[in-house]
C-alpha angles and dihedrals in degrees: 000000000000128000121175144123094201131089113254108221106233128175118254114270122269127171094232101088141355114284094236088063093049097049092063089220124163133199113227119192117235103207093188095068140021097264145082128226122226109201128189115233133199099066096310095160094251097291111160145170128210119231104211130198093199123119093253120118117244116226112183114201112201106203126193103204091191095054119123090013091301096316091110092064092050095048091044090054091054092045100047098076091049092046091051092049089053100042107016098093093056103028145042104241105209118191115199120177122206119235099200146318115345093003089117089060091060094042090052096050091047091051094049092048089051092053103255113176093219140002112210119199109217109196137034137322092289093059090045090049092056094045090052089051087052090063090067134057124185094345095311134093112263111251135217112255096194110050148025119317090240092069114093132183117239126221119233137182138206102184108216099140134111098263108011089186097159089060091056093067089067096039093253116149130195091274105131092199094060089048090054091047090053090051092047093051086061101209124154127209125184111239132188123244126207121228126207115203130186118177111260093011134100119267118257126203132210132181102189123031134336118194143183138218120348099014089045091049091049090051092049090055093040089059088064094059102046088128088076093059116220089351088078089077089059094048091045092051093050091049093048091053091059107099092354119157129184111240136208114244141178123222132195117198123203092344094301131124123319115257126200117232110187123206099007113188097181137347120202128194110198130197085166134020113253140061140153098043100312105339107144091214100157100032096173097051118118118185092219109045098082095248140098120221113224118201119186124195112200132192094354119168126203093259090053087066091047094054100032101036092103089060091053089052097049095038099246095114092101087084092056119105115259091023116111133180134193138167114236143170091210139004132187117205125194133168111237095217092044096218092160091223103098106117121226124194138169129201086353094305119123110237103177128254143318146314101073140150121219123198139165131246104202116221091349096154139035107230127197103238134147139269088267090062095075091091088070103041141351114292122220132169113264091203104046098180094094098044094257100314120122112263092203131078110208129205103208093207116107100183091110091073093058099264106133107146112124097199097091097123107035095175094056088229123137112271117231135193092250117111119242115280112206102243095177107040095159089055089049091053091050091049096049089041095052090047091050095047090045091055090052093046091049090071089071097042122100118230092242090071090069107066118191128210107230137168098042114139115200112224114230132203126233092283092055096251121134113263107255097219091052091050091048092048091053089052092054089050090052089056090053088054092051090239090178090073103021103043087227104141136130108268095189093071093056131077112241089236094046113152117231117200140168133161093285100050149316139238142167127241133073093221092060092048091052091048092049092049091049092046092047089052088055088065092052130086099184133007141177123195123175133181104225103179139357125210127191125214133172096262103017148021124228122211117196114205147166126217137185132170144166113239117223092232115125093258090049098225120199120226115199128172147141125221146135138245126219115212113197118200122220111242091224110040100022090228127123110278100168129034113189122183123200121191120205093211130105114238094240092051090052090049091050092049090057092052096044114097120227140165105213149003119268113228130005122344134215134186 
């Protein structure tokens, strides 16, 4: 068994020979103790793991430190002490960091061959995709070399990536505590895995969604803009639309007769429901029923996506004309004209071009799930030594990792395990669009147009916390400076990792919020923002405001709205740790305002 907290330097994956032959590793017996040492050769810098024969379970955590633009590494660093405190007495917690593309495949294969009880992907859908592919070798499951054939390694997931779409199918969010709790409960569920086959090529596996043509092309471009977070999906879609043409294709289902599908815009093959950062593209897919759901969009124009995007997000698009859905065990897809330019991707990873064959492997992997997962597949204990009972006792508190902000549920509504459904898609489009346009416009803006408040020193009380009245006063001054369009706010009263949220999305980081405000201001000719009322509560303050502006588009639309912002105060520092905006405007009203021409701004103006 493995025990290590270091990254074993393995060679990148190739399909020529097993990874354990290419790493040039050797097992040396340590006669002074009941263990063996696995050392990496070839100038690996002395990194090593310990193969233990103790009774402890081996849980291998495959971490992509570059995931979510570096956020995964930061969140994992905070999570690790908590995870060790929960699992360390009963398990070997093994941390292995990936060094680049396909490295997670090698790590997973080595862990399975060495008898790991579970391999847990820490990151987004891309990391999970590689770990899943590591469960297979030359079309067969990777086997354990050190113990009985009945032992099987389970797949686990701590979703800390940009999209984390696979987790949405089961209602899992990006809460690391919930992920650790699932692992600690130790329940297995059999899940299906999709296979992509092209004659003469190696098999490729996917666990979420594979797709063809426009959506795959958009995903290919989106991968180049991951530094912009979820905005990368918007940028990728815009770039994919440039020069896009619907194509005629032929499809063969379950080995039957070929069928012609004219003017295909996108074809999606789902083992799970979501892709593209929350789009419920294959709403009837269940990763445990032995089938794939195929959804085909035909003859879509760019404006169809604008007006029907909300249906794609909430999964009601199957009722739209030119959208068909069917359940299959296998499907072959070819382009009639055979241009060789139709993109294919799976789980967000580019896999080349058509033709391809997609098929299902029912119950191919044991996955660490939760007790609520039994409705999808049969549930069995992963750690059988206690007759199915959990061998861990969890403390649900996470303060030990440094997370102390109390503003995690600003609406004071009960939190459920369901993933967030986008209730205001048009507002989300406007938000991402304004951020994208603002970034483009910022190229032409001089630095002088973005004033910064400096030199403010936050007074503290005897316990070292920021004085509440001083923080509130600075917020009121920020309103007077129209911070929403100028970016001119007081940074000293905010936590560096402050979370900013509105009905369209959320992110962390004061610098990004200031940049977005300034960029949004560059799209505005005149604006008026006023704080109407302030309310104080125990853990937060609420500022009610009204806002209006004239956009600098050729038709000069006027945006006008009222709303309120919740400012949550960190229990340790007293500073703002969560900034939540609420707009009292229906999505269709906002969209109509953007389209309505105007020549001026009613009322007073500022900025």
